[in-house]
C-alpha positions as CSV (number, residue, x, y, z in Angstrom):
1,K,0.0,0.0,0.0
2,D,2.9,2.4,0.8
3,K,4.1,2.0,-2.8
4,I,0.6,2.8,-4.0
5,I,0.4,5.9,-1.7
6,A,3.7,7.2,-3.1
7,K,2.3,6.9,-6.6
8,R,-1.2,8.1,-5.7
9,H,-1.1,10.9,-8.2
10,C,-0.6,8.3,-11.0
11,I,-3.7,6.3,-10.3
12,P,-5.8,6.1,-13.5
13,S,-9.3,7.5,-13.1
14,D,-10.9,4.1,-13.8
15,L,-9.1,2.6,-10.7
16,K,-9.8,5.4,-8.2
17,A,-12.9,3.7,-6.8
18,E,-10.8,0.5,-6.1
19,W,-8.1,2.7,-4.5
20,N,-10.6,4.4,-2.3
21,T,-12.0,1.0,-1.2
22,L,-8.5,-0.3,-0.4
23,N,-7.7,2.9,1.4
24,E,-10.8,2.7,3.5
25,Q,-10.3,-1.0,4.3
26,T,-6.7,-0.6,5.5
27,A,-7.0,2.9,7.1
28,C,-7.6,1.4,10.5
29,F,-4.5,-0.9,10.5
30,E,-0.7,-0.4,10.8
31,S,1.9,-2.9,9.8
32,E,5.6,-3.7,10.2
33,A,7.7,-5.9,7.9
34,L,9.3,-8.7,9.9
35,Y,11.4,-10.6,7.3
36,T,11.6,-11.6,3.7
37,E,10.7,-15.2,3.1
38,Q,12.3,-17.4,0.4
39,H,11.0,-20.7,-1.2
40,V,12.8,-24.1,-1.1
41,C,12.1,-27.5,-2.6
42,L,11.3,-29.9,0.2
43,L,11.3,-33.7,-0.1
44,N,12.4,-36.8,1.7
45,K,16.1,-37.6,1.9
46,E,15.9,-40.9,0.1
47,F,14.0,-39.5,-2.9
48,A,16.3,-36.5,-3.1
49,Q,19.4,-38.8,-3.3
50,R,17.8,-40.5,-6.3
51,I,16.9,-37.3,-8.2
52,A,19.2,-34.5,-7.2
53,P,20.3,-32.2,-8.6
54,I,17.2,-31.3,-10.7
55,T,16.6,-29.1,-13.7
56,K,13.4,-27.2,-14.5
57,T,12.2,-30.0,-16.7
58,Q,12.8,-32.6,-14.1
59,L,11.0,-30.4,-11.5
60,A,8.0,-30.3,-13.8
61,N,8.0,-34.0,-14.3
62,I,8.1,-34.9,-10.6
63,E,4.8,-35.3,-8.7
64,H,4.1,-32.3,-6.6
65,A,2.4,-31.7,-3.3
66,I,1.1,-28.2,-2.6
67,V,-0.2,-26.3,0.4
68,S,-3.3,-24.5,-0.8
69,P,-5.3,-22.6,1.7
70,D,-8.1,-21.9,-0.8
71,G,-8.1,-25.3,-2.5
72,S,-6.6,-24.1,-5.8
73,L,-4.2,-26.4,-7.6
74,V,-2.4,-23.6,-9.3
75,T,0.2,-21.3,-7.8
76,Q,2.8,-18.9,-9.0
77,V,5.1,-21.9,-9.6
78,D,2.8,-23.0,-12.4
79,S,3.1,-19.6,-14.1
80,L,6.9,-19.7,-13.8
81,L,7.1,-23.1,-15.3
82,A,4.6,-22.1,-18.1
83,E,7.0,-19.3,-19.1
84,A,9.5,-22.1,-19.8
85,G,6.9,-24.1,-21.7
86,L,6.5,-26.6,-18.8
87,T,3.5,-27.9,-16.8
88,R,3.9,-29.6,-13.4
89,K,2.0,-32.5,-12.0
90,V,0.2,-31.6,-8.8
91,T,-1.0,-34.9,-7.3
92,V,-1.7,-33.8,-3.8
93,A,-3.0,-30.6,-2.2
94,S,-3.8,-29.8,1.4
95,R,-4.7,-26.7,3.3
96,N,-2.3,-27.8,6.1
97,F,1.5,-27.8,5.9
98,L,1.7,-30.6,8.4
99,T,-0.3,-32.9,6.1
100,I,2.0,-32.1,3.2
101,Q,5.0,-32.8,5.4
102,R,3.8,-36.2,6.3
103,L,3.1,-37.1,2.7
104,L,6.5,-35.9,1.6
105,Q,8.1,-38.2,4.2
106,E,6.2,-41.2,2.9
107,R,6.1,-40.7,-0.8
108,D,8.2,-39.7,-3.8
109,L,6.8,-36.1,-3.9
110,I,8.3,-32.6,-4.0
111,A,6.9,-29.4,-2.6
112,I,8.0,-25.8,-3.0
113,V,7.4,-24.3,0.4
114,P,8.5,-21.2,2.4
115,K,12.0,-21.8,3.8
116,R,10.9,-21.3,7.4
117,M,8.2,-24.0,7.1
118,A,10.9,-26.4,5.7
119,E,13.2,-25.6,8.6
120,I,10.5,-26.9,11.0
121,V,10.9,-30.4,9.7
122,L,14.6,-30.5,8.6
123,P,15.9,-31.3,12.1
124,S,14.2,-34.7,11.9
125,N,16.9,-35.6,9.4
126,E,14.3,-37.4,7.2
127,M,13.8,-34.4,4.9
128,V,16.1,-32.2,2.8
129,S,15.6,-28.9,1.1
130,F,17.3,-27.0,-1.7
131,A,16.8,-23.9,-3.8
132,P,14.3,-24.5,-6.6
133,P,15.7,-24.7,-10.2
134,I,13.4,-21.8,-11.0
135,A,13.4,-18.3,-9.5
136,V,10.4,-18.2,-7.2
137,P,9.9,-14.7,-5.9
138,D,10.5,-14.0,-2.3
139,F,7.7,-12.5,-0.2
140,E,7.4,-10.3,2.8
141,I,6.0,-11.4,6.1
142,A,4.5,-8.6,8.2
143,M,2.6,-8.2,11.3
144,L,-0.6,-6.2,11.3
145,W,-2.5,-4.5,14.1
146,Q,-5.3,-2.0,14.6
147,K,-4.2,1.6,14.8
148,R,-6.3,2.2,17.9
149,K,-4.1,-0.3,19.7
150,R,-0.9,1.5,18.8
151,A,-0.3,2.9,22.3
152,N,-1.8,0.0,24.2
153,E,1.1,-1.4,26.4
154,K,0.1,-5.0,26.1
155,N,-0.2,-4.7,22.3
156,K,3.2,-2.9,22.1
157,W,4.8,-5.7,24.3
158,L,3.3,-8.4,22.1
159,R,4.5,-6.7,18.9
160,Q,8.0,-6.4,20.4
161,V,8.0,-10.1,21.3
162,M,6.7,-11.1,17.9
163,K,9.4,-9.0,16.2
164,H,12.1,-10.5,18.3
165,V,11.0,-14.1,17.7
166,M,10.4,-13.7,14.0
167,T,13.6,-11.8,13.2
168,Q,16.1,-14.1,15.0
């Protein structure tokens, strides 16, 4: 939104209604960036030993598991592969990362997940992660709170704790 505010004067007239709606919806919130998240390929160690290193084409031909909060079987990874003329095989989707983790441990599947999610399971020594053979854009993780809670001591303390925990 900050980038949009900086360019407010450049908003085409046909998008001003959308801008005003966005401005109204977010006006009561503040946010702070915590960190930039990266993506990694996550798979079980045995499967990784058989297929690594992998190319874009190999990535597309491996069966994929995806975390999909909205149930969609298409993500930005599909768009990136399509740019290279490739289509991946999504064979499993779940709304829950822990479900995908268990499937990856038991089957020859690969998932492209946020790095911090992968780090949760890597200490088990059953899984491995590596950078995808395609450039999956990073994304920002931010915390959001209501402006009216800005000066609330409990809210300030909680934000400080969250920032400390998430930026270590």
